[in-house]
N, C-alpha and C positions, 0 to 999 in steps of 0.2 A: 377387387375386394369389395364385398357388399356391406351395406350399412349395418346389418345384423352382426357380422363378424367384428366390425370396428367397435361396436358398442361394448364388446367383451375384452378389448385390449386395455391394459393399464395406462395411466397417465404417463406422459413422456418421462422416463427415468433420468434423462439428461437435462431436464429443466434446471434453470439457475438455482432454484430453491433447494435442489438436491445435491448440487456439485460445488457450491460456493465454499470457501474456507470456513471451517467450523461445522459444516454438515457432513463432510467426509474425513475420515482419519488419515493421517499421514502413514504411508506404507514404508516401514523400515525393513532393511535386510536383517539376516539372522544375527549379525554381530552388533547391531545398533539397537538402542531402545530409548523411549522417551525419558524415563527416569535418569538415564545416563547423561543425556543432553542437559537436563535440568541441573543435575549435580555438577556438571562441568561449568555451567553458567555461574552457579554459586561459588565454586572454587576460584573462578576468575573475578570474584568480587562484583558480580552482576554486570559484567561487561562482555559483550560478545557479538558476533555477526553470523548470520546464516547467508551463505552466498550460493549462487547458481544461475543458470540461464533463464530466460523468459519461460514461464509456464512449467517450471520443474518442481513446483510444490513448496516454495519458500513461505508463501502466505498460509498454506495449509499446515505446514509444520509449526508455524508461529501460533496459529489458532489452536493447535493441539497442545502446544507447550505451555502457554500461559495459564490454563486452568490447573495445572499440576504444581505450580509454584507455591511455596509456603504462604499462608494467609497474611503474614506480616510484610509481605512484599506488595507495595502499593503500585499497581501497574497503571501507566498513563500511555495509552496506545494512540498512535496517529498513523493513518494509512494515507499515503500521498497519492494524488492523482498524477497522471502523465503530464509532464511539463511543469509541475509545481516546483517553484524555486525558493520559496520562503515558507517558514513554519512559525506560527505563534503558539506557544504552549504555556500551560499553567506552571508558574514558577513558585507556587506556594509549597510549604512543607506538608508532610503527610502525618505529622503527629509523632509523639515520643514512641520509640520502639519500632517504628516502621522504616522500611527501606523504600525509597522511591525508585522505580525502574521505568525509565523513559524508553518506550518502544516505538520505533519508526520503521514502518514497512515501506521500502523504496527510498532509502536514505540517499542513494546516489543522485536522485533528481534534484536535491538541494544544491545551491551554489556552494562553492568552496568556503566562502565567507560564512555562510549559514552553518555549514558542517563544523567549522572551526569554533564558531560561537557556541554551538550545542556541546561540543566536547569540553570547552572551557567551563561552561555552566555546570555540567555534570561533575567535573573534577572539583570545582569550588564548593559545590553543595554536597559532595560525596554521594551523588546519585549513581545508580546503575544506568547503563545504556545498552540496549539490545536493538540491533538493526537487521534489515534484510537488504541485500544489494546484489548486483550482477557480478561484481568483482571485489577483490580484497580492498577494504578501505581502512585498514590499520588496526582493527579490533581483533581480539582472539577469535579464531574461527571455531564455532561450535559444530557446524555441519555444512557440508557441501552437497547440495541437491543435484540430481541428474535424472534423466529420463532414459527409457529404453522401450522397445516394443513389448518386452515382457511386462513392464510396469503398465503400459497402456492397456494391455490385455487384462491385467488384474483390476485396474480401475473400472473397465467396462463390465467385467464379470460381477464385481461388487454391486454395481448399479443395476444389473439385469437379474441378479440373484441366482446365477448358475453358470455352468460352463458354456462358452460361446459355441454356437454352431459354426460350421465352415463358412457360411455366408456372412454371419455377423463378424467373425474374425477377419475376413477379407475387408469388410467395411472399416473396422477399427484400424487395421494396418494401413489401409489407404489414407484414412484421415490423419494418422500419425505422421506418415511420410509427407503428405501434402502440407501439413503445418510445421514441418521441419523439426519434429520432436517436441513441439510446444503442446504439452498435455492439456492445458487450459483451453487453448484454441481448438484442440482435437475434440474436447467434450462439447464445445459450442457447435462444431460441425456435425457431430453425431446427433445432436438435438434435431437438426434439420433433416438428416437422413432418416432418423426414426419417424419424424412427422410424415415423410414421403412414403416410406415402406416399413411400417412397424413389424410386419410379419418376418422380416429378415432377422430380427433381434430376439426371437423366441429362443429360450435356452435349448441347448443341443438335445437334452433328454426328452424334451416335449415338443420339438419342432415339427415332427411329422403329424402329431395329433392336433396341433394348434394351427398349422399353416392353412389359411382359408383357401389357398389356391389348389389344395389337394382335394380331389373329388371324393365323395363318400358314397 
C-alpha cells in the first residue's frame, strides 16, 4: 500500500472515541426498545439491574438509557474500575420534587458490606438504585445483554458505514471468536487490524474501486 493511497483512507473507525459507551447506540432486537426499559425502571420505583457477560453492552445500554429518563430524575452515576471494592458517593438530597437515582456501573466489584450499605442508604432515603452486573444481585432485572456474531457484524457495519466485504467479515468473525464473544475487546482488536490493513475494511459495494492493491 503506497503513501498516496493511505492518505485517502479515513481515520480508524474503531478508535476509542468512536466506540466508547455514549458514542454508539445500544442495538435492540425487534421486541425490545429503550422507552420500554425506561418505563419498566419507573414502574419498579427506580430500582433495577442490567446484567450480562463481559463486553455484552451493559455500559452502552446504560449510556443510552440515562438521557431518556424524566428531567425530575437526578442521576448520580459512578463507573467502577476493575478491583474497586469501596465507593464514596454524594449523600445530599436533590431538592424538592426530584428523585435521586444512584447508578453504579460494575456493582459486583464492591464488597458485600459496601453493597448492603448502599442498598440500606437507598431504602432509607427513598432513592432509586440502578446497577450493571455480570449476574443477578437481587434487584429487578430490566434487561439481560448478550452477544452474537450477528451483533458483532452489525456493530462493525455501523462503524464502517456499509455492508462488510467478505474479507472484513472474516476479520470481524475471527476477532469475535478470539475474544470469546466479548464485543468490547473485539472492537479493540479490530482497531489494531484496521491499523495494519485498512483496505480490508472498505465496504463491500466499494471494495473493488478502493482497494489499493488492485492495479488500474
